N, C-alpha and C positions, 0 to 999 in steps of 0.2 A: 504492499498500500503506501503511496507517495504522500509526501508532508503535507500538500495540499489538501487532499482529500482526508487524513488527518485530522485538520485545522477544522474543516468544515463539520468534522464529527465533532469535536470536542468544544469550539465556542460555536454559539447561535450565531447565525448571520444577521448582522444589522443594517437598513437601509436607511440612507441618509438623504433627504431631499432639499436643495437647495433651490430656492424661485429666485431669478432676477431681473432686473430690469435697468436697463443703462447703466450697469454696476464695474465698469472696465476697469475703474481706480481699486477697487475693494473685494472684488468677490475672488482673484485668486489668493487672496489672502485666507478668506472664509473657505476654501477649497483645500487649501494646504493644511489648514486645522484640521481637517477631517482624514487628510491622509498620514499625519501625525500621530493619530491616534495609537493607544497601546493596545487598544482590541484589534485583534489579527484578523477579522473575517468580517468586510465591509462591502457594500455596492452602495457605489454614489449616484444620484441622479440630479443633473444640473438642468432644469428649465429656464432657457431664455424666453423669456416674454416678451418679442416682439421688441428686443432693445434697436437703439437705432445708432448708438456710438460704436465701441470696437468690443463690446461685448462677447461677440460671437467667434472674434479673433483670439481672444484669451482662452474661452472655452476649448477650442480646438488643441492647443497646447497640453493641456490639461487632459483630454481625452485621450491622447497619444501617450499618455502614462497608465493607462489602463493594465493591470495585471493581475493575477490570482490573489484573492484576497482583498484587493484592492481594485475591484471593478469599477470603472468612470463612464456614464453614459449621459451624453447631451440629448438634450430633446427640445425642440424648437417649437413656437407656435405664435400665433396674431395676437398682439397685445391684449388680453382679456383680465388681467389682475393677478395678484399673488395665490388668491384661494383657487382658481382654474388652472393655475400652473402646477400646484402641488395636485390638484386632482389628477391630471392628465400623468405624473408619475406615479401615485396610487395604483394607477392601472397596470403598471407595470412592473412594481416592486416585487422581490420573493422572499424578502427578509422574514426572519421570525419576530423581529420587532422593528418599528419604524419611528424615523424622528426628523427635525427638520432645524433649518437652519437660515437665518436672514442673511444676504449677501455681505451685508456690512458689518456682520459679528464673526466672533470666532471662539473656538472650541479650545478648551485647555487639552494637553496630552491625554489626561485621563479621564474624561467627561465621560465616555461610555461604559469603561471599565467600571468607574462608579456607579451608575446608574444600574448597571446591571448585575454587579455585587450586592446593592441595597433591594434588587427585585428580587433576588433568590434568597436575600436573607429576610424576606415578610413572612410573617406566620401564618398558618390557613385560615385563622379566623379573621386576617386582614382581607381575605378574598383575593389574594395575590392576583389571579387571572384575571380580574378586572378591576387593577389597579394601575395607574399610569405615575411612575416615578419620575421625579427631576430635581434640580438642584438649584443652587444660589447663582447670581452672577455678579460680577463687577460692573458697574456702570463706567464706561469711558466717555467723556466729554471732551470739548476742545481744549479743556487744560490737562488732561491726561487723564489715568486712571486712578481712580481714589478710593482705596480700600475700605474707608468710612462708607461707601454711598454704595449701599447695596440695592439691586433689584427689589429684592423679597425683605421688607424691613417688619413686617407683621409677622406674628408667629401664626405656623401654618393651624387652619381649623381642623379640629378632630372630623374624623368619619362622619361622624351622626349629625355635625353643625355645616357641613359642605352645602348642603341645600338650600340653608337658608344665607350663608353666607354669599355664595355664587351670584347671589341678587344683587349683592351691593357692590361687588367689584369683581376683578378677574384673577381669581385664584389659581388659574392652571399656567402651561407653558408650553409654548410649540416644542421646545427643546427636552420635552418629557420623552421617556420611553415608553412606547404604545406598542403592546402587545398585537398582532397582525390583524387578531378578531374584533379589536378596538373599530376599524372602519366596517367591517363587515356587518356587525349590530348596530352601530351607532351612526354611517353614513359619513359622506366626506363632507368638503368644505361646500357650503351654501354660494354658488355664484352670483346670488343676489345682494349677498352682504358684502359690499367693497369695501365698509369698514367693521373693524371689531368682528371678521369671521371666526377667529380663533374663538371668542367668548362664546358666539354663539353656539360654536360647534361643542364647546365645555358645557354650554347649559344643558345640550342634549344628551351628553355624556350621563352629568350627576344625575338628573331626572330619569334616566333610565338604567340609574343602579351603581354607574361605575365612580370610582374614587382616585383622589390625586394623594400622592405621599411625596413630601420633600426632603431632599438628603440637605443639610446644613452647609456641609463644605461649599464651595465656591468652585465651579468647574468650566465656567464659561466668560467671556466679557463682551458684553452689549452698546453698541453706540447708541450715545443719547444727545442730540443736538438742544434739546431745550425747546426748539420751535414746532415740534411736530404739532402737538397738542394744539398752540396757540394759532397755528395758520389753519387748523381742520376742525376746528371745536364745533362748529355747527353740524358738520357732516358726520363727523363721530358721533355727535349727541343722538343725529336721524338714525344712525347705524345700531346705538343701542337701541332706540326706540324698536326699531323693527325688528331687532333679535328678541325682546322682550316679549313683543305681540306673538310671534313666532310662537316663543316657548308658551304662552299663555293659551294659545289655540290648540298646540301639539297635546300639551300634559294638562289640559283643563278638567277637573274631577279628582286630580290626585296630587293636588298640593294641600297641605296642611292650612288651616287658618290664617295661620301668622304668616305663611308662605305666601300665599295668596294676596293678603293685605298688604305684603312689601313689594309686590309685584307692581299692583296697583299704584301703588306710593309714587313709585319709581314712574309709571306712565304717568301719572297727573302731575309730578313736580319736575321733571327731566333729570338730566344726569349727574348725579354726585360729582362724576371727577370734572364734568364740566364748569360746576359751581369750585372745585378745589383750584381747577387750572386759572378761573375768573379772579378767585382770593389770589394767587400767588401774583397776578398781573396788577391786581390792584396796590398790592404790598409795593411793587416795583415802581408803580407811580405815586407811591406815596397818599393814596386814598384809603386811609386806615379805615373810614366807616363804611366803605363800600366792601372792603376785605374781611370787616367782622360779619356784616350779612351775609357773605359768600360762604364763609366758613361755617356760620352757625348752620347754613341749609345742607351743605355736604356732610357737614356732622350727626344731623337729624338724621339724612338717609343711608348714611355709613356707621352704624353704631359700634360696629368692631373695628373701625380703623382708629386704632389709639392715637396714631399722630395726628390725625386729623381733629380728633376730639381734644387732646392737648392744646392745639394751637386755637381751636376756636375757645378754649377756657382761658386762654391767656389773652387774648384779642378783647375780652368782656371785662379785664383788670385795670384799672387805673394805669395809664401808659404802657396797656399791652401791645397796643396797634404799633405805637413808635419803634417797643422792642423787635418787633414782629417785621416791620419795615426794614430797620439794619441789619436783621437778622438775613433777609431776604435777599439783601443786596450784597452781603457780605457772601452768602452761598453763592450768587451768580457769579460774583468775582472768581470763586475758587474754580467754578466749570466752566469759567470762560465765555460766560451769557453776554451775547451782544444785541442790538436793534436787530439785524439781520435775521434773528432766528424769532421775530415775531411776523414777519412777512410769511 
């Protein structure tokens, strides 16, 4: 028996999917981070979503590196969005597990092996076969990597709390380790969801009985420009509303009284994440009273978000908004935030 066949038998095959649009400057770094994984059995699908720059030429070079244990396939489609691009790859993957990576992010070498080890350690009472495991990440801003700025700063909700908390904010991750049966049971990305397509899928999964588990270890680095939410706030909020409406229709009759009330509250009062983003911008502009109102609204709709609750409480103390304005400006300086990010 040859070594390659032994590797296939000993190590499960993990399929990694990267969707890219006009990513000529960064996608090579993302691909390289997959090829450098310590896990020895990987197939990588890169979907060019109708790029108009030199992305296709970059991908050709990596496709030529395909080899046993590091199979690389490049797919192309007319521009249809990242959800549709991922769906195309999902029709072709053969891995025991599937995960995703954005074209401007990178995985640390132990990412896949860490997630697989955690998955294998899950107790049987955690229903491992219907659990998605993911890890934490450092955020890389224009000011560099800040080890104190983690992607997930809230405690991971317990399994029996996730149905409720997922209605407040996104507790899942594209970079999780998905058993292949996940997409057979839950379905793929909804092409109608141009924004928050991942959250809509996690809502479907959680209310279908799937759960998330998180490794505290940091195993990936995500790019954060600070402006993505600012420039797309209204469209993000519309995407959240669409996802909630679909969830309400799909699982009507399966909600608890609390869950239904929380979902309807979000539909009636709008996006708490948009409110939190509005609060940040108000603090940047020195509009303390506006920030106080936005924070109050966000805290009421995201009661499990401790950081938002604390900021809202501080805003209502004497001199609190002044302190928050100074703190926001200090954070912006540390991450390299600039006015361009508002556009």
